[in-house]
C-alpha positions in Angstrom: -28.1 6.8 7.3 -24.9 6.0 9.2 -21.6 7.1 7.7 -20.2 3.6 7.1 -18.3 2.7 3.9 -21.2 0.6 2.7 -23.8 3.3 3.1 -21.6 6.3 2.1 -21.7 5.4 -1.6 -25.4 6.1 -1.8 -25.1 9.5 -0.1 -25.0 12.6 -2.3 -22.3 13.9 0.0 -19.8 11.2 -0.8 -20.3 9.4 -4.1 -18.3 11.5 -6.5 -15.5 12.2 -4.0 -15.1 8.4 -3.8 -15.1 8.1 -7.6 -12.9 11.1 -8.4 -9.2 11.1 -8.3 -7.0 13.8 -6.8 -6.8 16.0 -3.7 -9.5 16.6 -1.2 -9.6 19.5 1.2 -6.9 20.7 3.5 -5.2 19.2 6.5 -7.6 18.0 9.2 -8.6 19.8 12.3 -5.2 19.1 13.8 -3.5 21.3 11.2 -2.1 24.8 11.8 -4.8 27.3 12.2 -5.1 30.8 10.7 -3.6 32.2 7.5 -0.6 30.4 6.0 1.2 30.7 2.7 0.4 27.2 1.6 -2.9 25.9 3.1 -3.1 22.7 1.0 -1.4 19.3 1.5 0.0 17.2 -1.3 -2.8 15.6 -3.5 -4.5 12.5 -2.1 -4.5 9.9 -4.8 -7.0 7.0 -4.8 -5.3 3.6 -4.9 -5.8 2.0 -8.3 -7.5 -1.1 -6.9 -10.2 1.1 -5.2 -10.6 3.2 -8.3 -11.2 0.2 -10.5 -13.7 -1.3 -8.1 -15.7 2.0 -7.9 -15.7 2.3 -11.7 -17.1 -1.3 -12.0 -19.8 -0.7 -9.4 -21.1 2.8 -10.4 -20.1 3.4 -14.0 -20.4 0.0 -15.7 -24.1 -0.3 -16.4 -25.9 -2.7 -14.1 -28.4 -2.4 -11.2 -26.6 -1.8 -8.0 -27.1 -4.6 -5.4 -26.3 -5.0 -1.7 -23.5 -7.5 -2.7 -21.9 -4.7 -4.6 -21.7 -2.5 -1.6 -20.4 -5.4 0.5 -17.5 -5.7 -1.9 -16.7 -2.0 -1.5 -17.0 -2.1 2.3 -14.5 -5.0 2.5 -11.9 -3.2 0.4 -9.2 -2.0 2.8 -7.6 0.4 0.3 -10.9 2.1 -0.2 -11.7 2.4 3.5 -8.4 4.0 4.2 -8.7 6.4 1.3 -12.2 7.4 2.3 -11.2 8.1 5.9 -8.3 10.3 4.9 -10.5 12.2 2.3 -13.1 12.9 4.9 -10.5 14.1 7.4 -9.0 16.5 4.9 -12.4 17.7 3.6 -13.6 18.7 7.1 -11.4 21.8 6.9 -12.2 22.9 3.4 -15.9 23.4 2.9 -15.7 24.9 -0.5 -13.0 22.5 -1.9 -10.5 25.3 -2.6 -7.6 22.9 -2.3 -8.9 20.3 -4.6 -7.7 21.8 -7.8 -5.2 24.3 -6.5 -2.1 22.6 -7.9 -3.6 21.8 -11.3 -5.0 25.3 -11.6 -1.4 26.7 -11.1 -0.3 24.5 -14.0 -3.1 25.6 -16.2 -2.4 29.3 -15.5 1.2 28.8 -16.3 0.4 27.4 -19.7 0.6 29.6 -22.8 -2.8 28.2 -24.0 -6.1 29.1 -22.5 -8.6 26.3 -22.0 -11.7 26.4 -24.3 -14.1 25.3 -21.6 -14.3 24.5 -17.9 -17.0 22.2 -16.6 -18.0 23.4 -13.2 -20.2 21.1 -11.1 -20.7 18.5 -8.4 -20.4 14.7 -8.4 -22.2 14.3 -11.7 -19.5 16.5 -13.4 -16.6 14.9 -11.4 -17.6 11.4 -12.3 -17.9 12.4 -15.9 -14.1 12.6 -16.0 -13.7 9.0 -14.8 -16.5 7.6 -17.0 -15.3 9.4 -20.2 -11.7 10.6 -19.7 -11.4 11.1 -23.5 -13.8 14.0 -23.3 -11.5 16.0 -21.1 -8.1 17.3 -21.9 -7.1 19.2 -25.0 -8.7 22.4 -23.7 -11.7 20.8 -21.8 -11.2 21.0 -18.1 -13.2 19.2 -15.4 -13.8 21.1 -12.1 -16.5 18.9 -10.5 -16.4 18.2 -6.8 -18.6 15.6 -5.0 -21.6 16.7 -3.0 -21.2 20.4 -3.7 -24.1 22.8 -3.7 -24.2 25.9 -5.9 -23.1 28.0 -2.9 -19.8 26.0 -2.7 -19.3 26.3 -6.4 -19.8 30.1 -6.2 -17.2 30.4 -3.5 -14.6 28.6 -5.7 -15.7 30.0 -9.0 -12.9 32.6 -9.2 -10.2 30.1 -8.5 -11.5 27.2 -10.5 -13.0 29.1 -13.5 -12.2 32.8 -13.8 -8.5 32.4 -13.0 -8.1 29.9 -15.8 -9.5 32.3 -18.4 -11.5 29.8 -20.4 -13.6 30.9 -23.4 -16.7 29.0 -22.0 -17.9 27.7 -18.7 -20.4 24.9 -18.4 -22.3 25.1 -15.1 -24.1 22.0 -13.9 -25.6 22.4 -10.4 -28.7 21.8 -8.3 -29.0 18.2 -7.3 -27.4 18.8 -4.0 -29.2 22.0 -3.4 -32.5 20.2 -3.8 -31.3 17.5 -1.5 -30.2 20.0 1.1 -26.7 18.6 1.5 -25.6 21.7 3.5 -28.8 22.1 5.3 -32.1 23.8 4.3 -31.9 26.2 1.5 -34.5 27.9 -0.9 -35.1 28.1 -4.6 -34.2 31.8 -4.4 -30.8 31.0 -2.9 -30.1 28.6 -5.7 -31.2 31.2 -8.3 -29.0 33.8 -6.6 -25.9 31.5 -6.8 -26.4 30.7 -10.4 -26.9 34.4 -11.3 -23.8 35.3 -9.4 -21.6 32.7 -11.2 -23.0 33.9 -14.5 -22.3 37.5 -13.7 -18.7 36.7 -12.6 -18.2 34.8 -15.9 -19.6 37.5 -18.1 -17.6 40.2 -16.3 -14.5 38.4 -17.4 -15.6 37.7 -21.0 -16.4 34.0 -20.4 -19.5 32.7 -22.2 -21.8 30.5 -20.2 -23.7 27.2 -20.9 -26.1 26.1 -18.2 -27.0 22.5 -17.8 -30.3 21.3 -16.5 -30.5 19.4 -13.3 -30.6 15.7 -14.0 -33.8 13.8 -13.3 -34.3 12.0 -10.0 -37.4 10.4 -8.5 -35.7 10.0 -5.1 -32.4 10.4 -3.2 -31.2 7.3 -1.3 -29.7 9.6 1.4 -33.0 11.5 1.7 -35.5 8.6 1.4 -38.6 10.7 2.3 -37.9 13.3 -0.3 -39.6 13.4 -3.7 -37.5 15.8 -5.7 -39.0 15.5 -9.1 -41.4 18.5 -9.0 -38.7 20.8 -7.5 -36.2 19.7 -10.2 -38.7 20.4 -13.0 -39.4 23.9 -11.6 -35.8 24.9 -11.2 -35.0 23.6 -14.7 -37.8 25.7 -16.1 -36.2 28.7 -14.4 -32.8 27.8 -15.8 -34.2 27.5 -19.3 -36.0 30.9 -19.2 -33.0 32.6 -17.5 -30.6 31.3 -20.1 -32.8 32.3 -23.0 -33.3 35.8 -21.6 -29.6 36.4 -20.9 -28.2 35.0 -24.1 -26.7 31.9 -22.5 -26.4 28.3 -23.8 -28.7 25.7 -22.2 -28.4 21.9 -22.3 -31.6 20.0 -21.4 -30.1 16.8 -20.0 -33.4 16.2 -18.1 -35.5 15.8 -21.2 -33.1 13.3 -22.7 -32.6 11.2 -19.6 -35.9 11.2 -17.7 -38.2 8.2 -17.5 -42.0 8.4 -17.4 -42.1 9.1 -13.6 -39.4 11.8 -13.8 -36.7 9.3 -12.7 -33.2 9.0 -14.2 -33.8 6.1 -16.5 -32.5 2.7 -15.1 -30.4 2.0 -18.2 -28.6 5.3 -17.7 -27.8 5.1 -13.9 -27.0 2.3 -11.5 -28.5 3.9 -8.5 -30.9 6.6 -9.8 -28.9 9.7 -9.3 -25.5 9.5 -10.9 -25.1 8.5 -14.6 -23.3 5.4 -15.6 -21.3 5.2 -18.9 -24.6 5.0 -20.9 -25.8 8.2 -19.3 -22.5 10.0 -19.9 -22.6 9.1 -23.6 -25.9 11.0 -23.9 -24.5 13.9 -21.9 -21.4 14.1 -24.0 -23.5 14.2 -27.2 -25.6 17.0 -25.8 -22.7 19.0 -24.4 -20.7 18.7 -27.6 -23.7 20.1 -29.6 -24.0 23.0 -27.2 -20.3 23.7 -27.4 -20.4 23.6 -31.2 -23.1 26.2 -31.2 -20.8 28.7 -29.4 -18.9 31.1 -31.7 -15.1 30.6 -31.8 -13.1 32.7 -29.3 
């Protein structure tokens, strides 16, 4: 699928970066090379008009239509923002710059956060769909398109350094899709185990979220991810139970009869809309309430 503004919204590599607000990556390939004291540019802020349009298209519940994508492709603010976000992101594979400044502010605070939500676009978009859920000790550290390998690389900066009581890890959709090239179930399991071990070594309790249901990926039209997702979720469930971790079964609550993400919960079959995030919030809050106080 070509990388045009119209098509990019349906690619797992782009969607949440477009919906999220904040900084993306480092200076492009023309930036100074090598080790520098400050590798990150000032935050890149999405224009309000573009953010409003993206929210209407992907979070307000309705079936996504070609006319919706046409509206987005014709938005000059969005096109300019996406171009700059891609340029910056080309030099920061793991997204280490994305939350650099906000992490400094959290670490300078006298109060530790209760929970950090670590994830990909599904976590990132959650902040836009339900901003009231985040804040007051609940921090969102989701980055569009990321695989578990990228999350592992930034886990120390975006989770451990913030010293939360709990981390909620939601990963796997982009691993299954092969967003960074072919991978294996064992590599996914290794990355999850490494994040868990890092958290536990620093006294951070862990809640694992199941991979959300999906019958297909628009950016991988030949792929049928349902069986792989179910198998990885079974491993996550067993691993969590055997290691004393929390586990949230979003899949069971949101799947349709064919293993798809129910149409009333997502506009394009992969990323939840506001209805989907209402269910996720209820399940996440129950899992957090079950954790002992710090």
